[in-house]
N, C-alpha and C positions, 0 to 999 in steps of 0.2 A: 623488540630486538634484546639481547642479552650476552651478558657475556658470564664468567664464572661467578663474578660478583656482585654483578649491578645488573638490572632491568632497566632498560629504555622504552621509553613510549613517547612516540611522536604524534604530537598533535597540531592542527590549523593554530596560527597565532592570531588571536584578536584582541586587541588593544584599545578599543574603543570602549570598554568598558557595558555593564548593564545598563539596558533601556531605563531601569527603574532608577539609576542615579541621574538619569537626565531629566526624567520627571521631578525628582526631589530637590536638584538645583534650580531648574528654571519653572517648575510649576507645570500648569497645562500648557498645551501647545496649541497652536493656530491648525485649523481642521485640517490644511492641506497635508502638513508634516504627519501627524497621526493617520492620516489615510494611506501615506505612503508606506509606513511600516505594516499597516494592517494588510495592505496589498501585499506585501512579502510575507507576512506570518500567513495568511490564508494560503499563498502557494505553498510555503513550507508544510505546513499542515496537511493540506490536499494530496500532496507527495507522500507523506508518511501514512495517510490513510489508504494512497494506492498500492503501498508495499504492505497492507495488512498491519500496521503500526498504530497503536493509539497513544498520545504523551501523557494524558491524564493529571499533568500537573504545570500547565500553561500558566505562566505568569510575568511582568517585568521583569522580574529576579532572574528569569530564567531565559530571557531575549538578551542575546549581545550583540553588540555594534562593532564592525570592524572599521578600519582606519578610512574607508570610503562611506562609513555610514550605512553598510547594508546589513540587514537584519540576519541572525544566526540563532536557530533555535538550539538551547541547549539542555544537560541535566535531564538525562530519557531514565533516572533510576526506577520511576513507577510507572515506565511504559508498559502497556500489555501488546503483546501478538495475538494475531487473528486465531493461530491454534488455541490458545487460552479461552476462547470463547466456549462458554458451555452447551449443551445440547438446546437450549431455548434461544440459544443465540445473542446471550448477552455476557455481560462481564459482572461479575458480584463482588469484587473488592473494592471496599469504600476507602478511596485514599486522594489526595490532592490538597489544596491549600483553602481552608475553609471560604475564604471571601469571594474564591474564584470558581469553586466546584459548584456542578450542577444540580440542581433539587433532585433530580432521578437518583442521583449517587446518593444522596444523604438516606434513601429509602434500604430496604432489604429484598426489594423486587427484582434487581437487576437494571443494567442498564448498557444503552447503546456507547461505545467508545467513540465512534463519530459525532454524535448529537454532543455528548458531554465536551467533547473539546471545542465544538463549536461555540458551546455556552462560554467558556473561557475565553475564547478570542473575544465574544462580544463584551465582557466585562473589561478586558484589556483596551480594548477599542474606547469605551467609555471613562477608564481612566487617564488613557491619553489626552483625550479631549477635555475632560472636567478636571482633572487633576487631584480628585479624590475618587473613593469606592460607591458603587451603585449600592452595594450592601455592607454595611459597617455597623456594628453593634457590640456593646463593653462585654456581652456574655454570649457563648454559642447558642443557646437555645432559642434567644433572641433573633441573632441572626440566622439561624437556620430556618426560622419561620418566615422570615422576611424572604429568605431565598425561595423557598417552596411557593410562595405567593407571588413571586417577582414582584414585589414592593418596592419601586424606584421611581425617581423623577429626573428627569433631561434638565440640564440647567438652561437659560431661555439663549445662551449662545449657541446653543445647538443649529444647525440648521434642521428645517423640516426633512429635509431627505434622509441626512445621517439620522434623525430619532427615528423614524419609522423603522431604518434597517436594525437599529439597535433593538428597539422593542420586539424586531423579528426574530432577532439572535437570542433575545433573553424571554423569550416563550417558555414560561414552567412545563409545558407538556412538548416532551420531545419529538413527539409524533409528528406536531403541526408545525415545529420550530424549522425554521430557514435551513436549507442544506446547503451543501458549498456550492453547488453549481449555479443555484438560486444567487448566492453572495457574487459570485464570479459574474452573473449577466446582470447585477444589479446596476442602476444609473448612476448612482453616486459613486460605487466604487468602480466603475468602469471609465471615469474621468482620469486621465493621465496615467491608465494603468499599464504596466509592462510587463505582457504574458511569459511565464518562466521560460527557459531556452533549456531544452533536454536534449544531450549528445545524442547522435544517433547510433552509435557502434552498439555491437551487439553483445549479449551478455556472456556467450560462451564462444569457442571456437569451431565452427562446424563446415571446415573445408571439405572433409571427407562426405558429409551427406549433400552437400551443395553440388561436389563433383557427382556423385549418385543420380543426382536428379538433371545432369548436363548433358545435352546430347551430343557434344563434342567427346569423342572417343579416348582422346589423350586426356581428358580429365577424369574418365570413369575409373573410380576404386578398383581393385583387384580381389576378387573374394569368390569363395565357392559358392556357386549358386543351389546347391541342393540342400543347405542348413545355413541357420544364421551365426555369426561370430560367438565363440564361445567365450566363457568369462568363468574363472576359477572363484573359489571360496573366498579368497582376498580381495579380489577385485569386486566382489560382491559386495561384502562388508565394508569396505572402505568408501563404496559409493553410497552407502545408506545412513543416514543419520539416526540413532536410536534404533538399528537395525535388531529384529528379533526374529529367530528362526522357526520359533514355536507355530506361526500361522501359516507356513509356506505349505506344510503338507496335509492341512484339513480339507481341502478341496479337491476335486477330480483337476489334474493336469491337461492342458490342451496342446496340441501342435502348435508349431510357429505359425503354421498358415493359417491354422483356425484363430489364434490371437489376434493377425492381422486384419483377418475376416470381421472378426468381432467388434475390433476398434473401429473400423470404416463403417461398420454397421449403426454403433454406437454414435458415431463421430455426427454424419449427415443429419440427422435430426436436431441436433445440437447448433445447427449452422455453419458448421466446417466444411470446407472444400477441401477434399481429400486426393492425395498423390502418393503413389507408393512405387518403390522399386527395392528390390535387394534385401528384404528384411529393413527396409527403413521408410519412413512415411511422413508425409508435409502436412500438417493441417493449417489451413488458413480460414481466419474468421470473416465474416461480411460485415460486423458493424465497427464504426469508427470507435478507436478508444479513447481514453483521457487525454494522451499525447498525440493526439491526430493521427493523421495516416501513417504507417510504419514502412520502412523502406525493408526490402527483402534482400538479401545478399545472395543473389542467383541470377544467373544470363537466361535462364528457359522463362522465369515470370517475371511480366513488367514490375516494376518498383512502386512504391505510394500507395499499397494495399493495406485497407484498414482492419483493427480488429485484432485479436489475439492469434500469434502466430508461434506455431509450435512444431518442433522435430520428434519423431519416436523411434526407437530402437530397440529390436527383440535381440536380446543374446541367451545363447544354451547354456546353462549351468549343468545342467545333466541332460541326458537323453529325455527326461519325463518332465523335466522342470526349466521354466523359461521365465527369464526377468526382463518386463517391459521398462524401458528408460523414458522421461518426457523431458525435454528440454525447453525453456522457455527461450524466444530470440526478440520478444517485441512487446510492448504494451504494459500493462500494470500487473505486478507479481500476484498482487492480491485476485484480479479476473483469472490469470492464469491455475491457480489454485482451485478456484470457484469450477471453471473446466475439467481440472482434473478429478475433481470430486463428481462432477457430473457424469464424466466416463467410467470412473470407478463402480459408481453405482447404478450405472445403465443395465436394463435387463438383459441388454446383447451382449455385457462383458464380464459374466458373473466369474469366469474363470481368471480374471486380471488380476495381478497383486501389483500395486504403484508403490 
């Protein structure tokens, strides 16, 4: 918010300080307490990854505690988003805090943001339980050599189950390194674990789309049946981030009916159930998402339907130019982006411009 002379930034008040301060003050923590923080950390990182965000600087100094002792992940200054991933599917910017950085980040071959964050989480768990770093040398070359070899040893007071998990996390090979879902299923991790709670509210208001798919006549939207809703240039530009007109006129344009048919042809092989009416379309995935079964806010179809759920609308910008709008109503943003990418590059949807 802002006035003529001042800018106001409103933030959540987190008054428990850094997790690092707790370690510095009390030293190593008893195993149950680090486990509690590690469980919350994995939940937070898992959520970030589900939104296509990779933190890349996880360390105790960037983990805050609120007045109830709950963990808050902070300082996303080095975060990367899934659109920043190169054509090879990897990130290429070497960044982070040396003692917590994954070995593959130190090379110039690229790295997966998910695996790199998991490594940092493993270092944090080690520090919480041991009171010191697993990799610590007086100079960077020596430190990097130890990290690349995963040259560390667990103290004698670590339980055998925790040692086994940490070794799987601090695996120098990112391909064989444990995945988050495997961590969530780990017996040591599962003890006293409290799964995260996600609000079931939808990301967007889709009352008009729900009404279009509702059999009750009083809920139906009123629109012309012979063509889709029109959209002027200002609406088109405002609804598209980083919008560029240059590519819109390079391909042959399709009619609205052709577009709907092509989307349907492309969606079904990808595992979507398709329902369409009045230039609106509902896609329902048949797989269970990261957040469990999704509730769909419509009377016609049953609730608790698993998988990615999306609504599609076709707008007419000009008689020969249409815009296809996809809106996510549930599941992970990253999975939704993958579904959009698959639809866009399907052989049956060559005329689509998302």
